[in-house]
ZAVONU-80526 format. One record per residue: residue in one letter; x negated, y, z of N, C-alpha, C, O in turn. Coordinates in pm, whole numbers, plus 32768, in hexadecimal, padded with zeros to 4 digits. Each point is the difference from the previous one (the first is absolute). Layout:
residues N
KETI  aa   n.u   n.v   n.w  ca.u  ca.v  ca.w   c.u   c.v   c.w   o.u   o.v   o.w
KETI   a     X     Y     Z     X     Y     Z     X     Y     Z     X     Y     Z
...
***
This chain:
residues 259
KETI  aa   n.u   n.v   n.w  ca.u  ca.v  ca.w   c.u   c.v   c.w   o.u   o.v   o.w
KETI   m  373F  D78D  33DF  8059  8031  8069  7FD2  808A  802E  7F89  801E  7FFE
KETI   g  80D8  8036  802C  7FDF  8084  802E  7FC0  7FFF  8089  800A  7F9E  804A
KETI   v  7FB2  80CF  7FD8  7FB9  8007  8081  8060  8002  8076  7FD7  7FE7  8071
KETI   l  80A9  8037  7F76  8064  8005  806B  8058  7F83  8002  8066  7FFE  8045
KETI   s  7F75  7F9B  7F73  8058  7F8E  7FED  801B  7FB1  8080  8063  7FB8  8008
KETI   g  7F46  8054  805D  8013  7FB4  807B  8057  8046  8067  8016  7FCA  806C
KETI   i  801B  80AC  7F74  804F  804E  8060  8092  7FD6  7FF7  8039  7FF8  7F93
KETI   r  8005  7FEE  80E2  808D  7FD8  8004  805B  8070  8031  807A  7FF8  7FF0
KETI   l  7F4D  8071  804B  8050  8071  8031  7FAF  8080  7FF0  7F91  800A  8033
KETI   f  80A8  8057  7F87  7FC3  8084  7FF3  804B  8063  805A  807B  800A  7FFB
KETI   l  7F39  803E  8056  8037  806D  8051  7FDA  8082  7FBC  7F8A  801D  7FEE
KETI   l  80DA  8032  7FEE  7FEA  8077  7FAF  8017  807E  8050  806D  8017  8035
KETI   d  7F2D  803C  7FD5  8010  8086  8036  8059  8050  7FA0  8012  7FD9  7F8C
KETI   l  8023  8095  80A3  805D  804D  7FAF  7FBD  8078  7FBD  7FD3  7FF6  7F8E
KETI   d  8025  807B  80B8  7FD0  807B  7FC1  7F6C  7FF7  7FDD  7FAC  7FE0  8055
KETI   g  8035  803C  7F2C  7F76  7FF8  7FD0  7FDA  7F78  7FCA  7F98  7FF0  7FC0
KETI   t  80BE  7FAD  805C  7FE6  7F77  7FD1  806A  7FD5  7F9C  7FE2  7FD9  7F90
KETI   f  809D  802E  809C  806F  7FD9  7FA9  8041  8078  7FBC  8027  7FFA  7F8B
KETI   y  7FE4  8073  80BF  8038  807A  7FC5  7FB1  8079  802D  7FAF  7FF9  805C
KETI   l  8069  8076  7F61  7FC1  807F  8021  8069  806C  7FEE  803A  800F  7F95
KETI   d  7FDD  803D  80D9  8068  8069  7FFE  8087  7FC9  7FD3  804A  8043  7FB8
KETI   g  7FD5  7F43  8073  8083  7FC6  7FE4  8010  7FC2  7F77  806E  7FD5  7FDD
KETI   t  7F27  8025  7FD4  8006  7FC5  7F7A  7FA6  7F86  7FFA  7F8A  8009  8025
KETI   p  80AA  7F83  7FAE  7FA9  7F89  7FF7  7F85  801C  7FAB  8009  803E  7F97
KETI   l  7F85  7F93  8097  7F85  800E  7FB3  8007  7FA6  7F85  8049  7F9D  8000
KETI   p  7F6E  8085  7F97  8001  7FAB  7F87  7FE1  7F6F  8023  7FA1  7FE3  8048
KETI   g  80B0  7FC2  7F84  7FEA  7F72  8014  8037  7FC7  8082  7FFB  7F87  8015
KETI   a  8039  80CF  8043  802F  7FCF  8082  8075  7F9E  7FF0  7FFF  7F94  803B
KETI   l  8065  8092  7F76  8072  7FA8  7FEC  7FD8  7F83  7FB1  8037  7F94  8017
KETI   d  7F6A  807B  7F8F  7FCE  7F8C  7FB4  7FBD  7F9B  805D  800E  7F87  7FEE
KETI   f  7FAA  80AB  8076  7FBE  7FA6  805E  8067  7FB1  8050  7FEF  7F87  8013
KETI   l  807B  80BA  801A  806A  7FB7  8047  803F  7F97  7FA6  801B  7F90  802B
KETI   a  7FFE  8095  7F58  803B  7FA0  7FA2  7FA5  7F87  7FEC  8030  7F8F  7FF7
KETI   a  7F4D  8089  8003  7FA1  7F91  7FF0  8001  7FA5  807B  7FF7  7F86  7FF4
KETI   l  8013  80B7  8083  8006  7FB0  807B  807C  7FA7  8000  7FF9  7F8A  8020
KETI   r  8078  80B1  7FBD  807C  7FB3  7FFF  7FF9  7F8F  7F9A  802F  7F91  8019
KETI   q  7F97  808C  7F73  7FF5  7F9A  7F97  7FAD  7F89  802F  801C  7F8D  7FDD
KETI   k  7F7D  8090  8073  7FA6  7F96  802F  802D  7FC5  8086  7FC1  7FA3  8032
KETI   g  80AC  8092  8007  8031  7FCC  807F  7FAA  8024  8077  7FFD  7FB7  8063
KETI   v  7FBC  80B9  7F94  7FAA  802F  806C  804C  8068  8053  803C  805C  7FC8
KETI   a  7FC2  7F95  80BB  804A  8059  8059  7FBA  8087  800E  7F87  800B  7FEF
KETI   f  80C7  805C  8031  7FC8  8084  8020  8057  8042  8068  8074  7FDD  8013
KETI   a  7F51  8084  8031  804A  8055  805D  7FBE  8088  8002  7F85  800B  8000
KETI   f  80CC  805D  8002  7FCC  8086  8015  7FE4  8010  8094  8052  7FDB  8055
KETI   l  7F3A  805C  7FCA  7FD3  800A  808B  7FDB  8091  801E  7FAC  803A  7FBB
KETI   t  8093  8000  80AB  7FE3  808A  8023  7FF1  8010  8096  8047  7FBF  804D
KETI   n  7F5E  8097  7FDC  7FEF  8021  808D  8069  8064  8030  8018  8009  8078
KETI   n  8025  8041  7F2E  8059  806D  8027  807C  7FCB  8046  8052  7FBC  7FC2
KETI   s  7FBC  8064  80BF  8074  7FD1  804E  8067  806D  8015  805D  7FEF  8050
KETI   s  7F95  8081  7F6A  805F  806F  8013  807C  7FF1  7FAA  8067  803E  801C
KETI   r  7F90  7F71  7F7A  8070  7FEF  7FA4  8041  7F78  8013  7FBD  7F9F  8023
KETI   g  80C4  805B  7FC6  8048  7F82  800C  7FEB  7FA7  7F88  7FD8  802F  7F95
KETI   r  8043  7F50  807C  7FEF  7FA0  7F95  8056  8024  7F87  7FD3  7FF6  7F8E
KETI   e  80A9  8035  808B  805B  801E  7F91  7FCA  8073  7FAB  8013  8001  7F86
KETI   e  7FAB  805F  80BA  7FC7  806F  7FB5  7F96  7FCF  7F9E  7FFC  802C  7F8D
KETI   y  7FAE  7F7A  80A2  7F99  7FC8  7FA8  803F  7FAD  7F90  7FD9  800B  7F8C
KETI   l  8088  7FA3  8098  803F  7FAB  7F9B  8048  8052  7F96  7FF9  7FE2  7F89
KETI   d  804C  8089  80A3  8045  8057  7FA1  7F9D  8047  7FA6  8017  800E  7F87
KETI   r  7F7A  801F  80B4  7F9C  8049  7FB1  7FC3  7FA5  7F96  7FF0  8029  7F8D
KETI   l  7FEF  7F5E  8099  7FC5  7FA2  7FA1  8065  7FD6  7F96  7FDD  7FF0  7F8B
KETI   a  80A1  7FFE  809D  8067  7FDF  7F9F  800E  806E  7F98  8018  7FE6  7F8A
KETI   g  7FD9  8098  80A3  8006  8070  7FA4  7F8E  8003  7F9C  8008  8043  7F99
KETI   m  7F8D  7F72  8084  7F8F  7FF5  7FA4  800B  7F86  7FA6  7FA7  7FE5  7FB0
KETI   g  80C8  7FD3  805D  8012  7F8A  7FAD  7FCC  7F7F  803B  7FF2  7F9D  7FB9
KETI   v  7FEF  8064  80CB  7FCD  7F88  8041  8075  7FAC  8033  804E  802E  8053
KETI   q  7FC0  7F5A  7F7B  8064  7FA2  8030  7FC0  7FA8  806B  7FA3  7FB5  7FE3
KETI   m  808F  8055  8098  7FC0  7FB9  806E  8066  7FE5  806D  806F  8035  7FFE
KETI   t  7F6A  7F78  8060  8052  7FE3  8075  7FC3  8043  807A  7F8D  802C  7FFD
KETI   g  80C0  7FDB  806E  7FCC  803A  807C  7F8B  7FB3  8038  7FAD  8038  8047
KETI   r  804C  7F47  7F9A  7F90  7FAD  802E  7F7D  802F  7FC4  7F96  7FE7  8039
KETI   e  8070  805D  7F54  7F87  8029  7FB9  7FD2  808C  8029  7FB6  8042  7FB6
KETI   l  8076  7FEB  80BF  7FD2  807E  803A  7FD8  7FE5  8090  804F  7FC9  804D
KETI   l  7F38  805D  7FD8  7FD0  7FEC  8088  7FC2  8084  8030  7F9F  8030  7FC6
KETI   t  809B  8009  80A3  7FCB  807C  8039  7FBD  7FE1  8086  800F  7F93  8036
KETI   s  7FA7  80CE  7FFD  7FC3  7FED  8083  806A  7FF1  806C  7FE8  7FC2  8067
KETI   a  808F  8078  7F82  806E  7FEE  805F  802F  7F6E  8002  8017  7FC8  806B
KETI   d  7FF7  7FFC  7F1E  8024  7F72  7FF9  7F9B  7FAB  804B  8024  7FAA  8050
KETI   a  7F5D  8071  7F95  7F96  7FB0  803E  7FFC  8016  8097  7FDE  7FA4  804B
KETI   t  8045  80D5  7FE3  8004  801A  8090  806E  7FB1  8042  7FEB  7FC6  806B
KETI   i  808B  8036  7F57  806E  7FB0  8036  7FD9  7F6D  8003  801B  7FBA  8062
KETI   d  7FA4  8015  7F33  7FD1  7F76  7FFF  7FA0  7FE6  8073  8009  7F98  8043
KETI   y  7F9C  80C6  7FD6  7F9E  7FF1  806B  8044  7FFB  8089  7FE1  7FAA  8052
KETI   l  807C  80B2  7FC6  8045  8003  8080  804D  7F7F  8018  8002  7FCB  806F
KETI   t  803C  8002  7F27  804C  7F83  800B  7FA4  7F8A  801C  801A  7FAF  8058
KETI   r  7F79  804A  7F5C  7FA2  7F91  800E  7FC0  7FFD  808B  7FE7  7F95  8038
KETI   e  7FFE  80E3  7FFF  7FBD  8009  8082  8062  7FFF  8075  7FD5  8008  8073
KETI   g  80AC  7FF0  7F72  8064  7FF5  806A  8016  807F  8051  801D  7FF8  8077
KETI   f  7FD7  807D  7F49  8016  807D  8047  8093  8010  8025  8058  7FCC  7FBD
KETI   s  7FBF  807D  80AF  8088  8028  8026  803D  8056  7F92  7FB7  8044  7FB6
KETI   h  80CC  7FBB  803F  8046  8055  7F9F  801C  808B  8037  803D  8052  7FBC
KETI   e  7F96  7FC8  80BE  8012  8085  803E  7F85  8055  7FE2  7F95  7FE9  8039
KETI   l  807B  807A  7F6E  7F8E  804D  7FCF  8012  8095  8015  806F  8032  8010
KETI   l  7F1F  8013  7FF1  7FFC  808F  7FDF  7FC4  8006  7F75  7F89  7FE6  7FEE
KETI   l  80C9  803D  7FAF  7FD2  8009  7F76  7FF6  8093  7FD9  8061  804B  800D
KETI   v  7F2B  7FDD  7FC3  7FEC  8087  7FCE  7FF7  7FF7  7F68  7F9D  7FCE  7FC9
KETI   g  80CB  8061  7FF4  8004  7FF4  7F6F  8076  804B  7FC5  804D  8040  8048
KETI   t  7FBF  7FB8  7F37  806C  8043  7FB8  8085  7FB7  8017  8001  7F8E  802E
KETI   p  806E  80B4  7FB3  8082  7FBB  800A  8007  7F7F  7FAF  803F  7FA0  802B
KETI   s  7F80  805D  7F60  8004  7F86  7FAF  7FB2  7F8E  8044  8029  7F8D  7FF8
KETI   l  7F68  8095  804B  7FB5  7F9A  8049  8051  7FCE  8078  8005  7F89  801C
KETI   e  803C  80D4  8029  8056  7FD9  8070  806E  7FA1  7FD2  801D  7F9C  8042
KETI   a  801F  8083  7F4C  806D  7FAC  7FCC  7FCD  7F75  7FDD  8046  7F9D  8018
KETI   q  7F41  805A  7FB1  7FCA  7F7E  7FDC  7FE8  7FAB  807C  8020  7F89  8001
KETI   f  7FA8  80B3  8069  7FE8  7FB6  807B  8083  7FDB  8044  800E  7F92  8036
KETI   a  8053  80C9  7FC8  8082  7FE2  803D  8044  7F8C  7FB8  803D  7FAA  8040
KETI   a  7FB7  8053  7F3B  803C  7F93  7FB2  7FBE  7F7B  8021  803E  7F96  7FF0
KETI   a  7F45  806F  803D  7FB9  7F85  8026  801A  7FD9  8091  7FC7  7F9F  8031
KETI   g  8090  80AD  8014  8027  7FDC  8087  7FB7  8048  806F  800C  7FD9  8074
KETI   y  7FA9  8090  7F6B  7FB3  8048  8065  804C  807B  8032  8043  8045  7FB3
KETI   t  7FB1  7FD5  80CE  802E  807E  803A  7F8D  8062  7FF4  7F96  7FEC  803C
KETI   v  807D  807E  7F77  7F8E  8054  7FDA  7FE4  8071  8063  7F95  803C  7FFE
KETI   h  80CD  7FE2  8058  7FEA  8066  8068  8033  7FCA  8084  805A  8038  803E
KETI   s  7F6A  7F5A  7FED  802C  7FBE  807A  7FE5  8055  807C  7F9D  8049  8006
KETI   d  80BC  7FAD  805A  7FE8  8044  8081  7F8D  7FC0  804B  7FBE  8041  8051
KETI   r  8029  7F3F  7F93  7F93  7FB7  8040  7FAD  7FBA  7F95  8002  7F85  7FF7
KETI   p  7FB5  80C6  7FB7  7FB4  7FC1  7F93  7F93  7FA6  8037  7FC2  801B  8067
KETI   q  8028  7F78  7F50  7F97  7FA1  8024  7F88  800A  7FA2  7F9B  7FBD  8016
KETI   a  806F  8096  7F83  7F92  8015  7FA3  801A  8081  7FB4  8071  8030  7FF8
KETI   v  7F23  8009  7FD0  8006  807A  7FB0  7FD9  7FDD  7F70  7F9C  7FBD  7FE9
KETI   v  80B4  8072  7FB6  7FDE  7FF1  7F73  7FFA  808B  7FC2  8061  804C  8005
KETI   l  7F2D  7FD3  7FC2  7FEC  8081  7FBE  7FFE  7FEC  7F6A  7FB1  7FB2  7FCB
KETI   g  80A8  8095  7FEF  8001  7FFF  7F6F  7FD7  8088  7FCA  7FE4  805D  804C
KETI   f  8018  7FAD  7F2F  7FE5  8080  7FBE  8082  8051  8009  8061  7FE3  7FBA
KETI   d  7F9E  8083  809C  807C  8047  8021  7FFD  808E  7FC9  7FC2  8058  803B
KETI   t  8080  7FBD  7F54  800A  8086  7FC6  8069  8054  8046  8017  8072  7FD8
KETI   t  802B  7F56  8090  805E  804C  8053  7FC9  8012  808D  804B  8016  805F
KETI   l  7F32  7FE2  7FAE  7FBF  8007  8083  801D  8085  8045  7FFC  806B  7FC3
KETI   t  8020  7F8D  80C0  8016  8077  8053  7FA1  7FFC  8077  7FC4  7F99  801E
KETI   y  8031  80D8  8025  7FAA  8003  8077  8037  7FA4  806C  7FB2  7FBF  8047
KETI   q  80D2  803B  7FC8  803B  7FA9  8065  7FE1  7F6E  7FE3  7FE8  7FB3  805D
KETI   k  8018  8027  7F24  7FDA  7F77  7FDD  7F6F  7FE4  802A  7FE0  7F94  8031
KETI   l  7FC8  80CE  7FBA  7F75  7FF0  8027  7FF2  7FEE  8097  7FB1  7FAE  802F
KETI   v  809B  80A0  801C  7FFD  7FF4  8092  802A  7F73  802B  7FBD  7FC2  8052
KETI   e  80B3  800D  7F76  8031  7F7C  8024  7F9E  7F93  7FD6  7FEB  7F9F  8049
KETI   l  7FD9  8072  7F42  7F9E  7F9F  7FD0  7F88  7FF9  805D  7FD7  7F94  8029
KETI   c  7FF1  80DE  7FF8  7F8A  8002  8057  8021  7FCB  808B  7FAF  7FBA  803C
KETI   d  80C6  8068  7FF9  8028  7FCD  8084  8004  7F67  7FFF  7FCF  7FC0  805C
KETI   a  806D  8006  7F3A  800D  7F6F  7FFA  7F78  7FBC  7FEE  7FE6  7F98  803D
KETI   v  7FC4  80A3  7F71  7F7A  7FC8  7FEC  7FB0  800C  8081  7FB8  7FA3  8026
KETI   r  8053  80CE  801B  7FB8  8016  807E  802E  7F9F  806C  7FB2  7FDC  8059
KETI   a  80CB  7FFB  7FA0  8037  7FA2  8062  7FD0  7F71  7FE9  8019  7FA8  8052
KETI   g  7FA2  8041  7F3D  7FC5  7F7E  7FE7  8054  7F9F  7FAF  7FDE  7F8A  7FF7
KETI   l  808F  80A6  7FCC  8051  7FA8  7FAE  7FB1  7FD1  7F85  7FAC  804A  7FCE
KETI   p  806E  7F3C  8002  7FC3  7FD6  7F81  801D  8068  7F94  806F  8033  7FF7
KETI   y  7F2C  7FEB  7FB8  8006  8073  7FA5  7FD8  7FD0  7F75  7F8E  7FD8  7FE9
KETI   i  80D2  802C  7FBA  7FEE  7FCD  7F79  8012  8071  7F9C  805E  804E  800C
KETI   a  7F49  7FBD  7F91  800F  8062  7F94  8016  7FB6  7F7D  7FC5  7F97  7FE8
KETI   t  8091  80A1  7FC3  8021  7FBB  7F84  7F8D  7FFD  7F9D  7FF4  7FA1  7FB2
KETI   h  7FB6  80C6  804E  7F90  8006  7FA1  7F9E  806B  802D  8020  804B  805D
KETI   p  7F6A  7FC1  7F66  7F99  805B  8032  7FE8  807E  7FAE  7FAC  8051  8027
KETI   d  809A  7FC5  7F69  7FDD  806C  7FA3  8002  808A  8041  8059  8020  804E
KETI   f  7F42  8031  7F91  7FFB  8089  8034  804E  8062  7FAA  8036  8063  8033
KETI   n  7FD2  7F83  7F4C  8046  805B  7FA4  805A  7FB0  7FA3  7FE0  7F90  7FD9
KETI   c  8090  80AD  8004  805C  7FC3  7FA1  7FFF  8054  7F80  8018  8078  8006
KETI   p  7FCC  7F4A  7F87  7FFC  804E  7F84  808D  802D  7FD6  805E  7FB1  8000
KETI   v  7FAE  80CD  7FDC  807C  8037  7FCB  7FDB  8054  7F86  7F8B  801D  7FE8
KETI   k  80DA  800A  7FCD  7FE5  8051  7F8B  7FBB  8081  802A  8035  804C  8052
KETI   g  7F56  7FCD  7F77  7FB6  8079  8020  7F9C  7FF3  8070  7FBB  8061  8020
KETI   g  803C  7F28  801F  7F9D  7FF2  806B  8024  7F94  8065  8025  7F91  7FDA
KETI   f  7FD0  8090  80A7  8014  7F9E  806A  804E  803F  8073  8000  807A  8011
KETI   i  8042  7F31  803E  803B  802B  807F  7FC9  7FA5  806D  7FDC  7F8E  7FE4
KETI   p  801E  80A3  8099  7FCB  7FAE  806E  8052  7F80  8012  807B  8002  7FFE
KETI   d  7F3E  7F91  8014  803F  7F7D  8013  7FEC  7FD4  8091  7FD5  804E  8055
KETI   i  804B  7F36  7FC5  8002  7FCA  8087  7F77  8003  8045  7FF9  8008  807A
KETI   g  7F9B  7FF0  7F38  7F7B  7FFD  803D  7FE2  807A  8055  7FBC  7FF5  8066
KETI   g  8077  8080  7F72  7FED  8078  804F  8049  7FF8  8085  7FCF  8032  8065
KETI   v  80A6  7F90  7F9C  804C  7FEF  807C  7FBB  7F9B  805B  7FFB  8013  8079
KETI   i  7FCE  7F83  7F4D  7FB3  7FA0  804F  7F8B  8045  8046  7FE5  7FE7  8075
KETI   a  7FD7  8072  7F41  7F8F  804A  803A  802E  805D  8070  7FBD  800C  8066
KETI   l  80B5  8036  7F86  8036  8059  8068  8021  7FB1  807E  7FDD  802A  806E
KETI   v  8066  7F64  7F82  8025  7FAF  8073  7F84  7FCE  8048  7FFD  7FFC  807B
KETI   e  7F9C  7FDE  7F3A  7F84  7FD4  8040  7FC0  8072  8050  7FCE  7FE9  806E
KETI   a  8034  8090  7F5B  7FC7  8072  8047  804B  801D  8081  7FC4  802C  8062
KETI   c  80BE  7FBD  7F9E  8053  8020  8074  8007  7F90  8067  8015  801B  8077
KETI   t  7FD9  7F68  7F5D  8015  7F8E  805A  7F86  7FA7  8011  7FF9  7FB1  805E
KETI   g  7FA6  805B  7F48  7F8C  7FA9  8005  8017  7F77  7FC3  7FAB  7FA8  800A
KETI   r  80C9  8044  7FB6  8020  7F7D  7FC7  8012  8008  7F69  8037  8060  7FCB
KETI   r  7F9A  7F38  7FF2  8020  7FE9  7F74  8067  7F8F  7FF8  8012  7FB8  8062
KETI   p  8030  8037  7F2E  8064  7F94  7FF6  7FC2  7F77  801C  7F8C  7FE7  7FE0
KETI   d  80C4  7FC3  805C  7FD4  7F77  8017  7FFC  7FB1  7F7D  7FB3  7FA1  7FF2
KETI   a  80A1  8087  7FAF  7FFF  7FC1  7F7B  802B  8067  7F99  805F  804C  8016
KETI   v  7F5A  7FB8  7F7A  8025  8053  7F8D  801D  7F9F  7F8E  7FA9  7FB0  7FDC
KETI   i  80D0  8056  7FEB  8031  7F93  7FAC  7FDA  800C  7F6E  7FD8  7F9D  7FC3
KETI   g  8032  80DA  8002  7FF1  800F  7F6F  7F72  7FF1  7FCD  7FA2  7FED  804E
KETI   k  8050  801C  7F2D  7F7D  7FF8  7FC0  7F9F  8060  8044  8027  8071  801E
KETI   p  7F5B  7F67  7FFB  7FBC  7F86  7FD2  7FFF  7F8F  8067  7FA6  7FAC  7FFE
KETI   n  80BC  8051  805A  8000  7F9E  806C  8043  7F7E  7FD6  8059  7FFF  7FAB
KETI   a  7F7C  7F94  8092  802A  7F7B  7FD5  8094  7FE5  8018  8039  7FA8  7FBF
KETI   f  8007  80A2  809C  808B  7FE4  8021  805A  8007  7F84  8056  7FAB  7FED
KETI   i  7F95  80BB  7FC0  8059  8011  7F8D  7FE2  7F97  7F94  805C  7FD4  7FBA
KETI   a  7F27  8004  8038  7FE0  7F94  7FA2  803D  7F7E  802F  8031  7FB2  7FAE
KETI   q  7FCE  8035  80D4  803B  7F86  8035  8097  7FFF  7FEC  803B  7F97  7FE6
KETI   a  8003  80E0  8027  8090  8009  7FEA  8022  7FD9  7F70  8063  7FBB  7FE8
KETI   a  7F4B  8072  7FB8  8015  7FDB  7F73  7FEA  7F6B  7FEB  804D  7FBF  7FB9
KETI   s  7F4B  800B  8084  7FE2  7F72  7FF4  8073  7FAB  8035  8027  7F9D  7FC3
KETI   d  8010  808C  80B0  806E  7FB5  803C  807E  800A  7FAA  8047  7F9D  7FED
KETI   r  7FD4  80DB  7FE0  807B  8015  7FB3  8002  7FAB  7F81  8069  7FC9  7FDC
KETI   f  7F25  802B  7FE0  7FFC  7FBA  7F80  7FC2  7F74  800A  7FF6  7FB9  7F9C
KETI   a  7FE0  8021  80DD  7FC2  7F7C  8016  7F89  7FEC  7FA2  7FF1  7F96  7FC2
KETI   v  7FBB  80D1  8035  7F87  7FFC  7FAD  7F88  801A  805C  8002  8062  804B
KETI   p  7F97  7F4A  7FB2  7F8B  8018  8057  7FB8  8080  7FD9  8005  802B  7F8D
KETI   l  7FB8  8011  80D4  7FBE  8081  7FEA  7FA0  7FFE  7F8A  7FF8  8061  7FB5
KETI   e  7FC0  7F31  803A  7F9A  7FFB  7F96  803C  7FFD  7F74  7FB7  800F  7F9E
KETI   q  80CD  7FDC  8056  8042  8001  7F7E  8057  807D  7FEC  8057  8004  7FA9
KETI   i  7F8F  8061  80A9  8045  8081  7FF8  7F9D  8068  7FCD  7F8A  7FFD  8024
KETI   c  80A5  805F  7F88  7FAB  806E  7FD1  8046  8085  801A  8070  8017  7FD3
KETI   m  7F4C  8040  8077  8030  8088  8019  7FCD  805A  7F91  7F87  8009  7FE8
KETI   v  80D6  803C  7FD4  7FDD  805A  7F92  8019  808F  802E  8070  8022  8026
KETI   g  7F29  8032  7FD8  8013  8088  802E  7F92  805E  7FD6  7F9B  7FD7  7FC6
KETI   d  8079  80A9  8059  7FA2  8067  7FD6  7FB2  803D  8073  7FA9  8054  7FEA
KETI   r  8076  7F84  8093  7FBA  8037  8074  7F9F  7F99  8039  8027  7F8F  801D
KETI   l  7F5C  8099  7FF1  7F9C  7FA4  8034  8018  7FDC  8092  7FF9  7F8B  8025
KETI   y  8024  80D8  802F  8002  7FEC  8091  8081  7FC3  8033  8007  7FDD  8076
KETI   t  805F  8014  7F36  8079  7FB9  8029  8016  7F86  7FA8  7FFE  7F8F  8030
KETI   d  8017  8087  7F4E  801E  7F91  7FA4  7F8D  7F9D  7FF5  8011  7F89  8017
KETI   i  7F79  80A9  7FC7  7F8F  7FA6  7FE5  7FC4  7FCB  8082  7FCF  7F8F  8004
KETI   a  8034  80C1  8066  7FCF  7FD0  8082  8055  7F8F  8037  7FD4  7FBA  805B
KETI   l  80A5  8033  7F71  8053  7F90  802B  7FBC  7F7A  7FE0  8023  7F99  803A
KETI   g  7F7E  8069  7F6A  7FB7  7F87  7FDF  7FB5  7FC3  8075  7FDD  7F8A  7FFC
KETI   r  800C  80C4  806B  7FB8  7FCC  8075  804E  7F92  8047  7FC7  7FB3  804D
KETI   c  80BC  8047  7F9B  8050  7F9A  8045  800E  7F80  7FAD  8043  7FA2  802A
KETI   g  7F7E  805B  7F61  7FFE  7F84  7FB4  8049  8001  7F7C  7FFB  7F9E  7FB6
KETI   v  804B  80D0  802A  8042  8008  7F7E  7F9E  8031  7F97  7F9B  803E  8022
KETI   k  8082  7FA7  7F5F  7FB4  803A  7F92  8030  8090  7FED  806F  8024  802A
KETI   t  7F3E  802F  7F97  8025  808B  7FE9  7FDE  8029  7F72  7F9C  7FD5  7FC6
KETI   a  80BB  8081  8002  7FEA  8037  7F7A  800D  8097  8009  806B  8034  8021
KETI   l  7F29  8012  7FC3  8000  8092  8000  8028  8033  7F77  7FCA  7FD4  7F9B
KETI   v  8096  8088  8062  8022  8045  7F84  7FD1  8091  800C  8013  8041  8066
KETI   l  7FAF  7FF0  7F30  7FC3  8085  8001  8061  8069  7FC8  7FD5  8060  7FC0
KETI   s  80AC  7F8B  8058  8067  805A  7FCC  8036  8060  8067  8058  8050  7FE2
KETI   g  7F73  7FA9  8099  8034  8053  806C  7F93  8048  804B  7FB4  804D  7FC6
KETI   e  8045  7F9A  80BC  7FA7  804C  8057  7F6C  7FE7  7FE6  7FB0  805E  8004
KETI   t  802B  7F26  7FE1  7F73  7FDA  7FF6  7FCE  8009  7F70  803B  7FC5  7FA5
KETI   s  7F59  8084  8048  7FC1  8008  7F7C  7F90  7F98  7FF6  7FDB  7FC3  8064
KETI   a  7FF2  802B  7F24  7F90  7FA4  7FED  7F87  802C  8052  7FB8  7FAD  8036
KETI   d  8030  80D7  7FD2  7F91  8034  8050  8015  7FE4  8095  7FA2  7FDB  8046
KETI   d  80DA  8037  7FE9  801E  7FE2  808C  7FE1  7F6E  801F  7FC3  7FE1  8067
KETI   y  8066  7FC7  7F40  7FED  7F71  8017  7F6C  7FDC  7FFF  7FD3  7FAD  804F
KETI   a  7FE1  8092  7F59  7F71  7FE3  7FF8  7FB7  8024  8081  7F9B  7FC2  8023
KETI   k  8099  80A1  8026  7FBF  802E  807B  8036  7FB8  807C  7FC9  8011  806D
KETI   s  80A1  7FA1  7F84  8043  7FC5  8074  7FC3  7F7A  8028  7FCF  7FB5  7FAC
KETI   e  8036  8030  80D7  7FD7  7F7D  8032  8072  7F9D  7FFA  7FEA  7F87  800D
KETI   i  8090  80A9  7FE0  8075  7FA8  7FF4  8006  7FCE  7F71  8004  804F  7FA2
KETI   r  7FFE  7F2E  804D  7FFA  7FC6  7F7B  8081  7FB3  7FE2  803B  7FC1  8058
KETI   a  7FEF  8046  7F2B  8075  7FB6  7FD0  7FD3  7F82  7FB8  7F90  7FF7  7FCF
KETI   d  80CB  7FA7  802B  7FE3  7F88  7FB2  800A  801B  7F6A  7FB9  7FC4  7FAF
KETI   f  80A3  8098  802D  8016  8023  7F74  8011  8098  7FF6  8034  803F  805C
KETI   v  7FA0  7FF9  7F34  800F  8090  7FE8  803A  8012  7F74  7FD0  7FC6  7F9F
KETI   f  8099  808D  8059  8041  801D  7F80  8012  8097  7FF3  800E  8047  8064
KETI   d  7FF2  7FE9  7F21  801E  808D  7FEA  808D  8022  802F  8019  806D  8032
KETI   g  8042  7F35  7FBC  808B  8013  802A  804C  7F7E  7FF4  7FCC  7F9D  7FCD
KETI   i  80AF  8065  8062  8051  7F86  8000  8019  7FCE  7F72  801F  7F8B  7FEB
KETI   w  7FD4  80CF  7FB3  8014  7FD9  7F74  7F9C  7F97  7FD0  801A  7FBC  7F9C
KETI   q  7F75  8035  80A9  7F9D  7F9D  7FD8  8019  7F77  8041  7FBE  7F9E  7FDD
KETI   m  80A0  805B  807F  8008  7F89  8054  804F  7F8D  7FC2  7FE7  7F8C  8020
KETI   a  8077  8091  7F88  804E  7F94  7FC4  7FA6  7F9F  7FB4  8012  7F86  8007
KETI   a  7F8D  80B0  7FB1  7FA5  7FAB  7FB4  7FA6  7FAC  805B  7FCF  7F97  7FD7
KETI   a  801C  8098  80A5  7FA8  7FB9  805D  8046  7F8D  8047  7FC1  7FB6  804B
KETI   l  80C3  803B  7F9E  8048  7F93  803E  7FDD  7F7A  7FBF  8034  7F98  8028
***
């Protein structure tokens, strides 16, 4: 039996793990085919809350990935799950892109309430100074404050752009507060959302990714982790890191045989 034979759900990171610059990495589609053949569930998992679900689904479909909406889990999805599970009011101040606003509105939330009962901060590539003022005012007023994920930089072609982590730091400098909950990797909230969605216990889930401090650090909440050396983390980086994976592969192309 393969070393991954006990896994019932694989959570797959996207850029650097499944594809690179919009092109599936060698063996990526073969790995999905092997999972389907063996009846093992998978879901693509991303911290990026700036893009809508349909954008991700369309992009993956363009790469030849046949999947359902259930097989995509974003930090925005997990945030909505968290708010629902914890019984939050639907009256929010949401700081995010139009696609994030639309997703929350479709889930029944008022995203720019006159009387918000909580603040949700997403990765907002449409951020304005006025949004920052409103965000800091609401946080300073003591409203519950939730962030979709913690990343400081978002990888793009040719480098990086500032992500939500920089805004979290700015708000802390201005208000003295950090978020009451941060949902995305490496925090347990997003792993629990996957566990609930597929009815698979954490110990039978494996997170596959190329980033040590988000993907592999998710192992702290009880899931297994598989590091692929096809993206951000090199073999030298891993050798120097205190964050350890349960499995290490050169790339996703090696994983089908390990099933």
